[in-house]
Backbone bond lengths (Angstrom), bond angles and torsions (degrees), N, CA, C in turn:
res aa  C-N    CA-C-N  psi(-1)  N-CA   C-N-CA  omega(-1)  CA-C   N-CA-C  phi
1 X - - - 1.453 - - 1.526 108.75 -
2 X 1.311 114.68 140.41 1.465 121.95 176.15 1.506 107.21 -111.47
3 X 1.330 116.21 115.04 1.452 121.08 175.75 1.518 107.81 -95.92
4 X 1.320 116.58 125.97 1.455 122.21 -179.64 1.526 107.00 -113.02
5 X 1.327 116.84 123.01 1.443 121.68 -176.84 1.522 110.53 -120.57
6 X 1.313 115.04 124.10 1.462 120.61 175.78 1.509 110.05 -83.75
7 X 1.316 116.26 132.25 1.460 122.25 -178.13 1.517 108.77 -149.66
8 X 1.302 117.22 -173.66 1.458 120.67 171.32 1.506 116.64 91.48
9 X 1.330 119.02 1.72 1.462 119.57 177.94 1.531 111.36 -110.82
10 X 1.306 115.33 26.60 1.452 120.05 176.08 1.503 114.96 104.63
11 X 1.315 118.55 -20.44 1.461 120.67 178.66 1.523 108.98 -76.26
12 X 1.331 117.18 134.36 1.470 118.88 179.51 1.517 110.50 -69.24
13 X 1.306 115.62 148.85 1.458 122.21 178.01 1.519 108.48 -87.01
14 X 1.323 116.94 130.23 1.463 120.39 -179.89 1.525 109.61 -58.31
15 X 1.314 116.18 139.05 1.459 122.13 -177.19 1.521 113.29 -57.48
16 X 1.320 116.98 -35.18 1.455 120.17 -174.00 1.530 113.44 -90.37
17 X 1.317 117.83 4.52 1.465 120.45 -173.46 1.528 112.46 -62.09
18 X 1.307 118.93 -31.73 1.452 121.58 -178.59 1.528 113.07 -94.88
19 X 1.308 117.51 -7.85 1.463 120.73 -177.21 1.513 111.64 -55.12
20 X 1.298 115.37 128.90 1.459 121.11 176.84 1.513 115.56 86.11
21 X 1.327 118.21 -8.93 1.456 119.93 -179.02 1.530 110.27 -70.97
22 X 1.326 115.67 134.48 1.456 120.95 176.64 1.530 110.03 -87.83
23 X 1.337 115.52 -25.86 1.469 122.25 -179.99 1.518 107.83 -137.90
24 X 1.337 116.20 132.54 1.457 121.85 176.78 1.532 106.82 -122.98
25 X 1.332 115.85 125.06 1.465 122.37 -176.04 1.520 108.10 -122.16
26 X 1.326 117.01 137.54 1.446 120.21 176.16 1.506 111.32 173.68
27 X 1.321 114.61 177.21 1.458 120.83 174.14 1.512 109.19 -68.11
28 X 1.305 116.33 157.95 1.471 120.97 -177.79 1.526 111.90 -54.71
29 X 1.345 117.11 -44.33 1.470 118.99 -177.34 1.525 111.76 -66.31
30 X 1.333 116.92 -31.89 1.467 119.79 177.94 1.535 110.18 -71.91
31 X 1.309 116.12 -43.52 1.470 119.59 179.66 1.515 111.62 -64.82
32 X 1.329 116.97 -36.28 1.460 120.67 179.45 1.524 112.41 -69.23
33 X 1.341 116.90 -19.17 1.464 120.78 -175.88 1.517 113.70 -90.14
34 X 1.320 118.26 -3.46 1.461 120.41 -176.43 1.533 110.21 -128.24
35 X 1.308 115.51 144.39 1.450 120.71 176.00 1.532 107.88 -79.71
36 X 1.318 116.54 118.06 1.455 120.87 -177.68 1.517 110.16 -83.14
37 X 1.331 117.28 144.39 1.465 120.05 177.20 1.530 110.30 -64.85
38 X 1.321 116.07 148.21 1.467 120.70 176.93 1.517 108.99 -59.24
39 X 1.310 116.02 131.11 1.453 120.89 177.17 1.524 114.82 87.31
40 X 1.317 118.15 -5.96 1.472 120.21 179.76 1.519 109.58 -74.93
41 X 1.327 115.48 137.82 1.457 119.99 173.20 1.526 107.50 -77.60
42 X 1.322 115.85 148.68 1.451 122.47 -178.28 1.533 107.89 -124.74
43 X 1.317 116.75 129.11 1.463 121.53 175.38 1.524 108.42 -121.53
44 X 1.333 115.41 120.72 1.447 120.49 175.41 1.519 106.84 -84.86
45 X 1.325 116.26 124.10 1.450 119.67 -178.34 1.515 112.89 -65.26
46 X 1.276 113.74 134.92 1.443 125.21 172.33 1.523 102.61 -140.46
47 X 1.332 117.02 -115.35 1.456 118.51 172.53 1.540 109.68 -61.91
48 X 1.319 116.05 137.11 1.457 120.52 -173.89 1.527 113.87 -74.34
49 X 1.316 117.87 -36.66 1.477 121.00 -174.53 1.530 112.77 -56.43
50 X 1.331 119.91 -48.50 1.487 119.02 179.23 1.532 112.81 -62.43
51 X 1.326 117.30 -34.73 1.468 120.49 178.40 1.528 109.90 -67.12
52 X 1.335 117.22 -42.43 1.458 120.55 178.30 1.526 111.39 -63.74
53 X 1.311 116.41 -37.84 1.479 120.06 177.17 1.520 110.76 -64.28
54 X 1.318 117.03 -41.56 1.466 121.10 178.35 1.533 110.47 -64.30
55 X 1.330 116.24 -43.86 1.461 121.46 177.82 1.531 109.34 -58.97
56 X 1.323 117.53 -41.57 1.471 121.59 -178.94 1.530 111.20 -58.67
57 X 1.315 116.79 -37.43 1.468 119.98 178.27 1.523 111.85 -63.75
58 X 1.316 116.74 -40.33 1.465 120.54 179.25 1.534 111.20 -71.83
59 X 1.332 116.65 -39.40 1.463 120.89 178.74 1.529 109.80 -63.24
60 X 1.329 116.95 -41.25 1.469 121.04 179.39 1.527 111.70 -61.08
61 X 1.333 116.35 -32.08 1.475 121.41 179.03 1.524 111.78 -91.36
62 X 1.346 116.01 4.00 1.471 122.32 -177.93 1.515 113.06 57.59
63 X 1.327 116.05 37.88 1.465 122.47 176.16 1.522 108.86 -96.60
64 X 1.334 118.41 141.85 1.460 120.78 -176.45 1.527 112.84 -71.91
65 X 1.321 114.11 135.95 1.471 122.57 -179.56 1.515 108.22 -120.09
66 X 1.334 116.03 139.34 1.455 122.20 174.35 1.516 108.13 -118.87
67 X 1.337 116.93 127.97 1.451 121.99 175.93 1.524 107.22 -115.74
68 X 1.314 116.66 123.44 1.458 122.24 178.55 1.523 108.24 -100.18
69 X 1.333 116.00 133.34 1.455 121.07 -176.59 1.524 109.45 -138.17
70 X 1.313 115.44 168.34 1.464 121.02 177.88 1.526 110.85 -83.10
71 X 1.307 115.82 135.58 1.456 120.84 172.77 1.515 114.68 55.93
72 X 1.318 116.62 -129.31 1.441 122.12 179.66 1.527 107.39 -94.74
73 X 1.325 118.20 106.51 1.454 120.61 -175.32 1.537 114.52 -69.53
74 X 1.333 117.36 -4.83 1.439 121.19 175.61 1.518 112.25 -95.12
75 X 1.322 117.65 -6.70 1.449 123.57 -177.24 1.525 107.77 -104.77
76 X 1.337 116.55 92.28 1.461 122.98 -174.90 1.522 110.65 57.49
77 X 1.334 117.67 37.12 1.457 120.98 -174.87 1.518 114.03 -124.92
78 X 1.305 114.49 -161.97 1.464 123.88 -171.94 1.519 114.08 -69.82
79 X 1.327 118.37 -18.52 1.464 120.73 -177.46 1.535 111.83 -59.31
80 X 1.328 117.46 -38.36 1.463 119.90 -179.56 1.532 110.84 -59.44
81 X 1.321 117.28 -50.33 1.471 120.65 -179.25 1.518 111.64 -63.57
82 X 1.327 117.40 -40.99 1.474 120.84 179.42 1.523 111.45 -65.97
83 X 1.335 116.94 -44.50 1.461 120.67 -179.43 1.526 111.42 -65.14
84 X 1.330 116.89 -39.37 1.465 120.13 178.55 1.524 111.48 -65.39
85 X 1.323 117.30 -37.83 1.455 120.80 -176.99 1.528 112.61 -81.56
86 X 1.350 117.04 -42.86 1.463 120.66 -171.10 1.526 114.45 -111.61
87 X 1.325 117.17 -13.02 1.450 121.21 -176.54 1.516 111.33 90.67
88 X 1.349 117.02 139.27 1.464 119.71 -177.39 1.522 113.17 -63.32
89 X 1.339 117.82 -23.18 1.455 119.87 179.95 1.527 112.68 -67.92
90 X 1.326 117.86 -14.27 1.465 122.10 178.70 1.521 112.33 -96.42
91 X 1.335 116.96 5.61 1.459 120.98 -177.39 1.521 112.01 -112.53
92 X 1.324 115.25 138.35 1.457 122.73 167.74 1.523 105.24 -121.14
93 X 1.330 116.51 108.34 1.450 121.75 -172.74 1.514 110.55 -104.97
94 X 1.341 114.97 128.62 1.470 122.35 174.88 1.530 106.72 -116.00
95 X 1.328 117.91 92.96 1.462 119.07 -175.22 1.505 112.39 -71.11
96 X 1.308 114.36 147.69 1.454 121.92 170.80 1.534 106.77 -101.13
97 X 1.293 115.54 -172.63 1.468 120.73 177.30 1.515 107.95 -78.94
98 X 1.332 116.85 129.56 1.455 120.22 -178.85 1.524 110.90 -67.50
99 X 1.327 114.91 158.19 1.471 119.71 177.74 1.519 110.96 -64.30
100 X 1.330 117.11 -31.24 1.467 120.28 178.73 1.528 109.68 -67.78
101 X 1.336 117.62 -46.84 1.451 121.04 178.81 1.534 110.17 -61.17
102 X 1.326 116.17 -41.19 1.467 120.63 179.08 1.516 111.16 -62.38
103 X 1.327 117.07 -45.31 1.463 120.87 -178.69 1.523 111.41 -61.96
104 X 1.337 116.25 -47.51 1.479 118.92 -179.66 1.540 110.24 -65.33
105 X 1.323 117.74 -38.15 1.466 120.44 178.67 1.523 111.04 -62.62
106 X 1.317 116.59 -42.88 1.468 119.79 179.79 1.520 112.22 -64.29
107 X 1.339 115.90 -30.00 1.468 120.36 176.96 1.529 112.79 -85.31
108 X 1.339 116.47 -9.63 1.457 120.77 -179.35 1.515 112.76 71.62
109 X 1.336 115.98 29.75 1.461 120.61 -177.08 1.512 111.79 -115.16
110 X 1.346 118.32 146.95 1.460 120.17 173.18 1.528 108.03 -74.21
111 X 1.309 115.64 158.02 1.480 117.63 178.86 1.512 113.44 -136.27
112 X 1.326 115.86 21.76 1.449 119.46 -179.28 1.536 113.29 -68.43
113 X 1.309 117.99 -14.42 1.460 120.12 177.74 1.542 111.51 -113.81
114 X 1.328 116.56 12.98 1.467 119.44 -178.67 1.534 110.75 -76.03
115 X 1.305 115.11 143.42 1.463 121.10 173.54 1.530 106.13 -101.22
116 X 1.313 115.31 119.10 1.477 119.94 -175.91 1.511 108.70 -114.52
117 X 1.325 116.73 131.31 1.458 123.34 176.10 1.513 108.40 -131.38
118 X 1.301 115.57 158.38 1.457 119.71 179.22 1.516 109.04 -133.95
């Protein structure tokens, strides 16, 4: 199972979110913000293909993987690439607040009519 957790927009990451993960993947700032389980491999995201290949090895062995992402990882995020490669049935997604929602909230503006592109 691949657990994908959205973080990085100010909401604290639950202490137990990484518990039991054999592999933790994310940007450096996301990895630095969470206590990694003893013995867990850590991959700092750069090019996506090598990280997906590493994740595939853990999925094949049925070892738990945690992917840390910014905001809502389904909103122009990593969920698309993971679902295409591994299938949505292998994902457990815990979205955070998207950067777009955060920006509009900080400005005190509604965004139900905003056009968002990435």
